N, C-alpha and C positions, 0 to 999 in steps of 0.2 A: 746900521740898519738891524730892526730885529728880523729875524728869520720866521718864515710862516709857522714853523712847529712852535716857536717861543711865544707868538702871538696866540696860537690855539690854547697853549698852556695857560697864559694869562687869563684869556677869556673863560676858560673852564674855572679857573680859580674864583673870578669874579662871581661867576653863577651859583658856585658853592657857598661863598661868602653871603650872598643875597639870600640863598635858601636857608641858610643857617640864622640869619638876621630875622626872616619872616617867621620862622619857627618860634625863635626867642620872643618876638614881639607877640605872638598869639598866645605863648605860655604866660607871660607877663600881663596881658589883656584879661586872661581867664583869671589869674590871681587878683588883679585889680578889681575885677568885677564880682569876685566873691567876697572880697574885703568890703566893697561897698554894700552889698546886700547884708553882710554879717552887721555892720554898722548901722544900716538904716531900717532894718526890718526885725530886729531881735526879737520883739514882742509879738509881731504879727504872725498870722497863719499863713505859710508859703506854700501857693498853689502852682506846680509846674504845667504848663500846657506843653506836652510833648505830641509832635505829629508831623505831618508834611506841609506842602504849601497852604493847605487849608487853614491850619493852625499859624503859618508864618505870616499871612496876611494879617494885620494887626486888628481887624475888626471884632473878631470873636474874643480873643484875650482881653481887649481893652474894655469891652461890653462886660464881660465877666467880671473885670476888676471894679466897675461901675456898681453892678449889681451886689456884689459881694460887701464893699463898703471899705471903711478905713481899716478895720480888724484884719484884713487880708492883704497880702501882695502878690500878685499874679504876674508869674514869668513866662514870656513867650520863647519857646523853645523848638519851634517848627522849622523844619530843612525841608525845603522844596524839592520834590522829586524823589524823597526818601521811601524806602520799603521796609516792611518786617523782614521779608525774604533776605538771606545773607548772600545769594549768588547772583545778585544784580549789580548794577554800575553803582548804586547809592544805597546801601543798606542803612538805616537810621543809627543803628548801634555803633558804627564807625565814624560818624560825624561829629565835628566838634561841638554841636549843639547837644548832643547827648552829654558830652563832659561838662558843658556848662550847667545842664540840667541836674547831673548829679552834684556838682559843687554847690548848687543853690540849696541843697539840702531840704527839698520839699517835705512838708507835713503831708500833702496830698499831690499825687500825680495823676493827671488826666492824660491817658494815652488814646489818641486818635489817629491810628495808622491803618492801612490795607489797602486805600484807594488806589495808590500805584502798583499794588500787587496784583490788582484786577487788569491790569495791561497784559495785552494778548501773549507776548512773549514770557512775562514774568511768571505769568499763571501756570504755565507749563511745569513749575517747580512748586505747585501748591501743596504738596504732599509734605514739604518740609515747613509749612507755614507754623503749625503748633509748636514743634521744638525750637525753631528760630524765635517765635514770640516769647517763649519760656526762657530764652537766654537773657533777652531784654527786661523781662519782668523780674528775673533772679538777680539782675545787677541793681534794680531800683529797690528791691526787697533788701538787699544787703546794706544799704545806707544806714548809718547810724541815727538819721532822724525818723526810721522806721515809717515811712510813708503810706497812708492809706491811698490804697491804687484803684482807680476807676478804669474800665474798658469801655471805649465807645464804639459803637457800630456806627461806621462812617456815613455820611450822608449819601444819597442815591447818585448814581451817575446816569446823567441824561446824554443826548447826542452831543458828541464832541470829536475832536480832531486828534486826540492823544492815543487812540487805540485802547481806550480804558472801557471796558465792558462791563454793565451792571448786572448782567447775569452771572458774571464770575464772581461779583462781590455778594449777590443773593445766595448763589449756590455753593460757594466754595469758601467765601472769606468769612461773612457773616456767622455761618455755623460753626466754623472753627473758634471764632471769637468766643462766641457762646459756651463751647466745649471748656474753654481755658477758663473763663470765668466760673462754670460749674465746679471744675476740677480744684481750683485754687480758692474758691469762696470769695470771689472779688465781684463788685457791684457792677452792672453795666448800665451805660446811658444811652439810650436809643435814640440818636440823632436821626437814623435812618426813616424810622417810621414819622418822625416829626416833620420831613420834609418830602416825604415820597410823593406826595401830591402837588407839590409846587415847583415845578421846572422854571417858573417864572423868576425864582429866587436865585437863579445861577446865570451869570453872564457869559460862560462859554461852555455850558453842561456840566461842569466840575467844578468850579470856583464859586462859592456862595457871594451873592450881592451883598450889601449891607444889611438888606433884610433877611437874607439867609443867616447871615452870621449872628444876627441878633436871636434868631430861632435858636442857634447852636448855643450860644451863650446861656439862654433862658434854660433850656434843657438840663446843662451841666450844672448850672446854679441851683436849679430846684433839686437834683441828686444829692449835691454837696450838702446842702441845707437839711435835707429829710435824714441823711445819713448821720449827720451832726446831732440833730435833735434826738434821734433814736439811740445813740451811742451813749 
C-alpha cells in the first residue's frame, strides 16, 4: 500500500505537470494565433482593440470591422475587469490578451481603458494612473510595427452594482488621459461625449448594448479614417 506521504507527493507532481502543460498550451496557442494572423492578413491594416470587458464583448470590434471594410483586420484584445493601474488584481499589462495584442503587430492600436480604475477601491491609487498608463503605451510604441496609437475616453458610467463611479471617471481618469495624449501627441477618441446622454444604451449601467457598441464603433471609425486621410 502507498503511504499518505507518497500519495501527497504524487498529487503534487500531477498538479505541477498539469500547470506546465497549461502554460505550454497557452504559449503554443499564442504562436499559432500569430502565425494565422501573419498568413491571413499580411497586406491588411491591422487594428488592435485593447481594453476591458467593454472591448471584450464582441459588438464594438465586430462593428468596427464592418465599418472599416476588407482592407482592415480588427483584433479583439479585451480583458474583462482589467485596469490601467498596476496595483490592482488585474492590470491589463499583465494579461495574456496584451501579449496577444503585441504579437498581432498592429498598425493601429485603440486603447479604451479606465472604467475599472474608476472603482472605489482602485481609485485610491489614481495618482499612479499616468505613469502606469505610460508603461502600457511604451510597450506598444516599442513594437516593430510602429503602430499609431489612439486613446479613448471611456464611455460614461451610469447606475451600477460594481462600485464604479462616473465622478471618478470624469474628475480623475479622463483628465489624465487627456494629459497623456497632449504630452505624447496622441489622438483622442471621445466615446464619453458620444454616449453621456444615452443611459438607455447600457444594459447594466456600464456595459453597452448593441446600440451603444455601434456608437463606439462609429466614433472609433471616424477618427481612424480622418487621421488616415490627413496623414
